[in-house]
C-alpha positions in Angstrom: 54.5 -17.9 10.1 51.1 -18.7 8.2 50.7 -18.0 5.1 48.3 -15.3 4.9 45.2 -17.1 2.5 45.9 -20.0 0.9 43.5 -20.3 -2.4 43.5 -23.9 -2.0 39.2 -23.7 -1.6 38.7 -22.2 -4.3 40.4 -23.8 -6.7 38.2 -27.3 -5.1 35.2 -25.1 -5.2 36.1 -24.1 -9.0 37.6 -27.5 -10.1 40.2 -26.6 -12.2 38.5 -23.2 -13.6 41.4 -20.8 -13.1 39.1 -18.2 -14.6 36.5 -18.8 -12.2 39.5 -18.7 -9.7 40.8 -15.5 -10.5 37.0 -14.3 -11.4 36.9 -14.6 -7.4 39.7 -12.8 -6.8 39.1 -9.8 -8.5 35.3 -9.9 -6.7 36.9 -10.2 -3.3 39.5 -7.3 -3.4 36.8 -4.9 -4.9 34.3 -6.4 -1.9 37.0 -6.3 1.3 38.6 -3.0 -0.1 35.1 -1.8 0.0 34.1 -2.6 2.6 37.2 -1.3 4.2 36.9 1.6 3.4 33.2 1.4 5.1 34.8 -0.2 8.9 37.2 2.5 8.7 34.8 5.2 7.6 32.4 4.5 10.6 34.8 4.1 13.1 36.1 7.9 12.8 32.0 8.2 13.7 30.5 5.3 16.1 28.9 3.0 13.8 29.2 -0.1 15.8 26.4 -1.6 15.0 27.6 -1.2 11.4 31.1 -2.5 11.3 29.6 -5.8 13.1 27.3 -6.1 9.8 30.0 -5.6 7.6 32.4 -8.0 10.4 29.5 -10.5 9.4 29.5 -10.0 6.0 33.4 -10.3 5.3 34.1 -13.2 7.7 32.9 -16.0 4.7 34.7 -13.9 2.7 38.3 -14.7 4.4 36.9 -18.5 4.9 36.8 -19.0 1.0 40.7 -17.5 1.0 41.6 -19.5 4.3 42.5 -16.7 6.0 42.0 -17.9 9.4 43.4 -15.1 11.2 41.0 -12.5 9.1 38.3 -14.4 10.1 38.4 -14.5 13.8 39.2 -11.3 14.4 35.8 -10.4 12.0 34.5 -13.0 14.3 35.3 -11.4 17.0 34.8 -8.7 16.3 31.2 -9.2 15.2 30.9 -11.0 19.1 32.1 -8.1 21.1 30.0 -4.9 19.3 27.0 -7.9 20.1 28.1 -8.5 23.8 28.7 -4.6 24.0 32.3 -5.1 24.3 35.0 -2.6 25.2 35.5 -0.8 22.3 38.6 0.0 22.7 39.3 -3.0 21.8 36.6 -3.5 19.4 38.6 -0.7 17.8 41.8 -2.4 18.1 40.6 -5.5 16.5 38.4 -3.2 14.0 41.9 -1.7 12.6 44.3 -5.0 13.1 41.2 -6.8 10.7 41.4 -3.6 8.5 44.9 -4.1 7.8 45.4 -7.7 6.9 43.1 -7.0 4.4 44.9 -4.6 3.4 48.4 -6.6 3.0 46.0 -9.9 1.8 44.8 -7.5 -1.1 48.5 -6.0 -1.7 48.8 -10.4 -1.9 46.4 -10.8 -3.7 46.2 -8.5 -6.6 49.8 -10.1 -7.0 48.2 -12.9 -8.1 46.7 -11.6 -10.8 
């Protein structure tokens, strides 16, 4: 199974600055934690357009963490919402994205 994330992209951007990498990981954890909670709350009230906007916002964050699966889920959620896709499928994808985000956050906390 592929690793959920990699810090290689961040390390390349940081150019050897480990403090920068750590700061970016902390920022990712804080941001994605808050947005995951927002998405879960928004799903309860059916605010799909707002969920699509959050998915759009999170996709680059997943890319920086080299989390291809979460990046693809975020892109799919956004695309399906824009296309007026099946809400049950969108909800299932959003739930998978939220669950995967929480697992990723837990994994990243272990390296801090």
